[in-house]
Structures are given as structure tokens and as C-alpha cells.
N, C-alpha and C positions, 0 to 999 in steps of 0.2 A: 504494500500500500504506500503510495507516494502522494501525500496530501499536497494540495496547492496552497499557496499563500493567499488566501483570500482575506487576510487581515493586514491592517496597517495602522500606525499611529495617525490620527487625524491631522491633516496639514491645513494651514490657513491659506489655501489657494482655491481659486475658482477656475475649474477646467471643463472644457467641452460643453459650454453653455449653448443651448439651442433656443432661439427666440420663439416665444409662444404668443406674442401679441397678435391682434387681428391683422391678417394679411401677411404675416411672417411665415417662415418655414415651419412646417409641422414637426413635432418632436420625433426623433428616431430612437429606437431601442438601443441600449448598450449591450453588445453581445458578450462582453467580458468586463464587468464593471471594475473589478479590482485584480489586475494581473499580478503575478509574482509568486514566489515560493514562501511557504510557511516554515520558519526555523524550527528546529527540534529543541525542546527544552533539555537542559543538562540534568534536570532532576531525575533521579533513579527511584522509581516507585514500583510497587507490586500491589495486586488486589487479593485480599483474603476473604473468602466467603464466610459471612456471619450466619446467614440463613438462606435457604432455598425453598422451592416449592410454592412460591407465591404466583399470582397471575400477572399483575401489572402494578408494581409498587411505584407510586408517582410522587409521594410526599412523606415526610417524616418530621417528628418534633421531639423535643425532650420536655419532660415534666419537671419543673423546678422542685428540687428536693430529692429527685430520683436520678442518681448518676449511673445507675446500672442498666438502664433500658433506653431504647429508642421506641417511639410509638409510630408505626409505619402504616400509612394509608394505602391499601390496595384498591385500585380504581373500581373494582367490582362491588365495593361496599363494605369491606372489612378493615378494621384497625387492629393491627397485631402489636403486642408488647414483645419486643425482641431484646433478649439479653445480650449485653455488650461488655460486661465487666464482672469479674468475680471478686470475692471479699478481699483477696490479697491486693488486687489492683485498686479497689475502691476505698479500703479502710472501713473499719467497723463504726457505724454511726450510732450504735447502741440500740437500734430498733431491730429486734429479732422476729418481728411479725411477718409471717409468710416468706421467710428467707428462702430464696431459690438459687443461692450461690452454686455455680457449677453447671446449672442447666442452661442449654442453648436452644431448647425447643421454644418456638414462638407460642405465645398464648393469645387467644382471642380477647381483645379488650372491648370492642364495640362492633355490632353488626347493624348496618343501616341499609342492607340490601333491599328490604321491603319499602324503603322510602324513595329509591332511585327510579328514574325513568326506565321503562322496560319495553322491549328488550334492548340491552346495550349491544353495540356492534352493528352499526349501520353501513360502514364502508367495506371495501374489499378485504376479505380475510378477517372479518370481525374488528376492523379498525374503528375506533370511536374516540372522541375527545370529551365525552360526557362521563359522569360517574361521581365517585368520591374523589375530590381533587385537592383538598387541603385540610390541614389540621394544625391547631395552635393551642398551647396551654397558657392560661392567664399567668402573668408574672407572680401573682399572689396565690398560685394554685395550692401551695402547701397549706394555706389557711382557708381559702374559699372553695377549693375543689373544682374550679370551673375550667372548661376547655371548649373549643369551638371547631366546627366542621364546615366545609364548603361542599355542597352536593348539587347534582343536577336532578331535578325532581319533575314529576308530571305537573301539568298545569292544574292549579288548585285555587280557583277564584281569582279575584283581582290582585295584581302584583303591586308592590310598593313603588316600583319603577317600571315603566314600559315605553317602548318606542313603536309599538304595534299600531297600525292604522285600524280604524273601525272595521269590524268584520273579518280581520285577519287573525288567525290563531298562532301563538308562538309555538316553537318546537318543544320547548321545555321551560322550566324556571330554575334559575340559580338561587340557592337558599343558603344563608348563613345561620347556623343553629348553635345555641349555647347548651352545654351539658354540664352535669355535676356528678362527681363520684360520691358514693354513699358515705364514706368516712374520710373526709379531708385530713391530710396529715398522716394517715396510716398507709403503710406500704402496700401496694398492689390492691388497693380498694377497688371494688367493682363499680361500674357506672350505674347510677340511678336512672333507669330508662324512662321513668316518669318525669324526669327533670327537664326534658327537651323543651327549649323555648326558642321560637323563631325570632331572629333579629330583623331580617329583611328577606324579601322575595322579589326576584327580578325577572321579567320576561326576557327570554332568549329567542331571537328570530330564527336562527338556524342551529344545527347541532354542534358546529365547530366554533373556535375562538371564544372559549369560555373564560380564559384566565384561570382563576381558581386557587391561586396562592393566597394564604392568609398568614400574617406574622405580627407579633407584637414588637413595637419599637422600644427604644430605651426610655421613651416618654410614657410607656405603659398603655399607649393607644393601639387599637387593632387596625392594621392596614390590610386592605382587600383588593386584589387585582381582578380586573374585568376586561375581557376581550371586546372587540368592536361589534360583536353580535353574530359573526359568521359569514358564510358565503365567500365572495371575493371582492376586492376593490372597495370594501366598506360601502356597498350600495346594494339596492334591492329592497324587498319588502322588509320593513322593520329598521331600515337605515334612512336617516334624514338626508336632505340635500347637503352635499359637502362632506357627508360621512358622520357617523356617530362619534368617532374619536375626537373630532374637532368641535363638537357641539357642547355648549354649556347651557342648553335650553332646559327648562324644568323637566324633571323626570328622566333625563338621559344620562345615565351613569355608565354606559357602555364605552369601552375604550379608555377607561380611567383607572387610577389608583384611588381608593377611598380611604378615609381615616375617620374612625369613630371611637367613642368610649362605650364599650359594651355594658358598663355599669351605670351609665347615665340614662335619662329618660326624656330628654328634651327634643328628640327627633320628631318628625311629623307623625310617625306611627306610635310614638310613646314607648318604644322598645329598646332604645339605645340613646346615647348622648352625642351631641354635636360639639366637638371641641371649639372653644371660642376663638382660637387662633388658626382655625382652618382658613386657607387662603381665599375661598369664595363664600365665606359664611354669610356675607351680606348680599349675595346675589341670589335672586329668587330661584329656588329649586336646585341649587348647586352646593348646598351646605356641606355635604359629605365629601366632596371632591378635593383630593390633595394634589393630583397632577393629572394631565390628560394628553391625548395624542398618541395612544398606544394601539397596536393592532391585536396582539395576543400576548400579554405579559404573563406567560405561563408559570414561571418560577421566579422568586425574588428572595432576598435575604438582607439582613443588616450586617455591616462589617464591624470590626472592633471600635471604629471611630464613630459609629452610629449612622453611617451613610447607608441609604437604601439603594441596593444594586439590583437591577431588573434585567433579565434576558427577554427581549421583546421579539417574538417570532415574526419573521418577514413573510413575504408572499412567495414570489418565484425566484428571487435573485439575491437579496441582501438581508443578512441577520445582524442584530445589534445588541450591544450591552450598554445600559444607561445607568448613570448615577442620578437618582431622582430627588428633586428638591421641591419644596412647597410652591405650588402655582405654576410649575413648569409645563410647557407645551412641547411634547416630544415628537411632533411632526407628522405622524401618520394621519391622513393619507396624502398630505402635501409632499412628504418625503418618505423614503425608505432608507434608513441610515442617513448618510450625508447626500444622498442622490435625490434629485427631483423625480416625482412619480406621476405618471399619467395613467388614468383609468382605462385608456384604450377604447372607450366607447361602449355601447350596450352589447355588442356582439363579439368583443375581443378582450383578452385578458390584459390587465394593466402591466406596465413596465417602467423601469427606471431609464432616464434618458440623458441626464447630465449630472456631473458631480458638482455640488454646490455647498461646500462647507461654510457654515456661518450665515447663509442666506436661504430663504427670506429671513429678515430680522424677526426676532421674537420666538424662534424655534430653538430648542435645545438639541444639539447633535450628540450622538453616542460617543462614549469614550473608546469604543472598539467596534469593528464590524468585519464581516466576511461575506463572500458570495458563495454560490452553490456549486459551481463547476470549476474544473481545473484550467479551463481555457475556452475560447470561443468555439462553439460547436461540440464541446465535450459533454458527456452525460453528467447530470448532477450527482455529486457524491455526498452532499450535505443538504439538509432540508429544513431544519428547525433548531434554533438555539435553545439550550436548556440551561437556565441560570443556575449558579452554584453558590459557593461560599469563599470568603477570604480565609485561608488557613491560619489558625492561631494556636495550633497544638505544639507539642514539644518533641514529637517523635520523628518528624520529617523536616529537618532544618532547611533543606533545599527548597521547600515550599513556603517557608515562613513569609507571611505578608502577601502572598500571591493569591489572586482570585482564580479558583479552580472551577471550570464549567465544562460544557460539552455541546455536542450536536446529536440530536435524536437518530438520524440516519437509519431509520427502521423500516423504510418502505422502498419499493422499486427493485427488489431482488429476493432470492430465496433465503439469504442469510443477512441479518442486520450487520451493518458496518458503522457503528457509532464512532464518535470522535471525542476525545478528552483534550481539553486545552487549559493553559494557564495564561493569566494576564499579569505579568510581573512588573518589575521596576520600569519606569518611564513608559508604561502602557504597552510594552512589547508583548505581543501575543504569540504563543508558541504551542506547538503540538506536544502533548504529553502521552507517551506510549508506555503502558505498564509492561514490564519486562516479561511477566508470566502470562500476558494475554495479547500476544502479538502474532498474527493479526487480531485486532479487536473485533469480536464477533457478537456483540450485544447491542441492543437498542438502548440508548441512554434516555431514561425517563425522569430522573431527578437526582438530587443530592441531599445529604443530611450532615449535620454537625452535632457532635455530642458536647456535653458540658465542659469537657477538657479541650475542646477545639479540634479534635480529630475528625477526619472527614470520611464519609461513606458514599458509595455509589448505589443508586437504585436503578435497576435495569431488568430487561428480560430478553429472551432469545427469539422472540417473534415480532416485536413491535406492535402487537395487537392484543386482544383479549382472549386469544386462543392459548390453551395449554397451561401448564404450571411451571414455566421456565423463569419466573420472576425471582430475582436474587437481591439481597443486600450484601454489599462487599465493602470491606474497610480498606482504605489506603494505608499501606504499610511500607516499611523499608524493604528495598530489594536486596535479596541475598546475592553476594558476589561470589 
């Protein structure tokens, strides 16, 4: 496998501009937006399987006060408690309740399969972007026992937010739900299934571009990522003129990152709070919005400095990584990465047509980007960025301070060929190849980070909801 360099540090230059004013030359697609070779990272890492036999693990979280487990969300609707440390590694915290030291068999923590839209698997080979997509534990979980999920559910009455025109039915609804464990502060306490409380319900026009990442920031607010609604070019039924991602109209939260206080009650529906310092809190119907202009911000995380880093999935050519700040407009569908985007009209797919870093004014460019193919006319080998984490552990010094992420690369062939990347010093993006998985034959679905800062890969061998090839793997030192 010889990956192409479809990455580069963003340059303050304007190249290849094509005039689009009335009477001027029509935009022309760029056949190879970002030529060049991707450097190989010097970091030597391996992947160690922690658990296997899952279907499609797409998200994971840690519970404050529990350093021994990851809580892994399998897209089909199951949350697994996965053992990642034994007593010797963890230290004795004095709590002998339900001690499971030494066991590495995953335990079922929550089953929401009955809540999900059914059947999952609309695309070729059971490919689907809906399901259980996110999980996050409240920072005060040890005391209040609260955690949250993001799910794709059947339409159930009026949504809190909708872009659907009269008479048109949504494909499904995205739902953020609060749950509570029965005995907060006690190890391995079961979930109180009667505690489920919906925070918000959002109409989804199509089955794809759901976003679905949820995470608490250092401010203890809950951040929620939402895609533009689906289909292509951010247009069609359920998409407003100019695209959902660019709209700040009342009720349009698609293509946005939201920021809420789940313990508050001053939202329009009375189920959560609106932080007073949200950037659009005084704009009618935009109270929850933290940032906008996203196509499909599928995975996101906070780094040790408190920055929110998002992998925003592109359409057919360019993928991007963004550092997200309050009130920022991240460009879709005006731009894809640093490139100007044209929708191509009603009967043609959209395309990028000119590199335009820094322009138009008011849009925030990504800190890194890459395209799908190794050259003009070459078949695509990358298809969707999967956001990761900045490594802050102690076992892999070569990765210290670097952002580790990947590309899904799970469609278009009989065997997935995912990619792992690092974004290191000076925003140099490099290919990261595990020494014991070369060639890399898994679809990258997500990443996780434990309370020590060590990293985990969430992947499967199909790129779909078929089979039980899903794995959680830990990044470890390579044996020489």
C-alpha cells in the first residue's frame, strides 16, 4: 500500500481561482485537488486486541471514577463495558464491590436496540450510518450517575427541531437521551432503565450524515455534533436554500455543533439548559448552536488544552480536520476544506473547483485536509475522515502531543483498507502504519481514550453491519 499525500499544511495562497460571476467562465472540477506524497510517521506502534466479536463499534467513553473500563457503543444498539486494566495497573481504590480484576470479557451495560430505527442496513452490504452513534458520561457521574446517548430512532411525533416541509416525512429522528445508573458511586452499577429522559429530538431528512458524536467539554457542557441532514450537496427535501449547514434560521440545527447544559431547564422544551455564553443565544431559534458549516462531523474530541477537534467528513474529494471555536462558520457547502465547492446543478454531483484558503472572508479553514485519490484518474482509496484524539499517555512517547485519527476506507472492495494518521508538530500530517497490521485490513470506525490518555482503535472487518468482526484495539509499543 502506497498512500498518496493528500495532506498538507494550509498555505496562505490563493491558487487556481475560476471566476463565477455572471457571464464569466463556469467552474471546472479539480481532478486532483491536493497532489503529492504523504510522509511516513517515524512513530513505531502496534495494535493489541482488547476485545473482539462486536458488530460495529463506533464510539466509546470513560466513566469518571472508573479507570478500569471503556464503555463502547456498538452501532446496532448495545453498550459494552470493556475491561482495560487490572488491579496491578490500576491501584486499589478501596472499593471491592463487584471486583472483576483479570476478566477481559465485555459485559452488556445498556441495550437500546428496541429504540432504534429498524431495520438498520439500508445500503449495499448492510451499510448504514444510523444507529447508536454516541455516548458520554457526565463529569459528575460519580455523584449523579448520569450519562447520555445519541441514537437514530423512528419518527415519534413532532420533533424539537425540523427542516421538513409540510407533508414530507423524515427518514428518522436523532435523539439525545439522559440515563442514570441505579447506584451512583458504586462500581459496575446497572443502568436504571426507567430513568431514560429525552433531551431533544431532531428530524433527519435522509439516512446519512447524522453526526452523532457527543462529548463533555472542560466547561462541563455537553457538545453534540449534527450532520447536514443527508443526501448530497446539502440540498433536496429537508434542506433549505443554500444548505442546512449555512442556515441559522429557527429550528435548523443540522450541520452544526450544539452546546447545552443537560442539567438546566431553560430551553424551549424545558428539558435542558441554554448556556448564557453560547454565541447565538440572542438570535431567534439558534440558542443551542456553538458552531456551524459542517457536512458530517462524525467524531470529535477535546484535547488537553480544551480545544474541540472535529473530523468533518467530505463529499467526493476532500476530508478535513477542524479546531472548532464558538461562533465559527466552517464553510460547508460554500467550501470543502480550503476549496470552493459547486453543487453541480440538480442532475450532477457537486465538486471542488478552486483552492481558496482564507476566502471568502468569515469562513474558518481546516487545520489539515486530504483528498480521496492518489492522482488524477486514480480510484479513490480514502472516503471519510474519522476524528480521533491528541495522545496524552505515557507509554508511546513518539506520539506525545500528536493528534491520532484515520480514514474509514471501508467501502469499494472486498476487504477494508482503512488508514491511520497523525497530525504532529507544525501540523505535519503523516501516515501511521502499525507494524503488526501491515497491510491494514480494517475499516476505521472510531477512536477512544482512557483516563490515562492511552488510545484505542474501534474498527471492524466489513465496514458494514454484517458479521461480528468488530474489535477494540489498544495502541501499544512495537516490539523490535
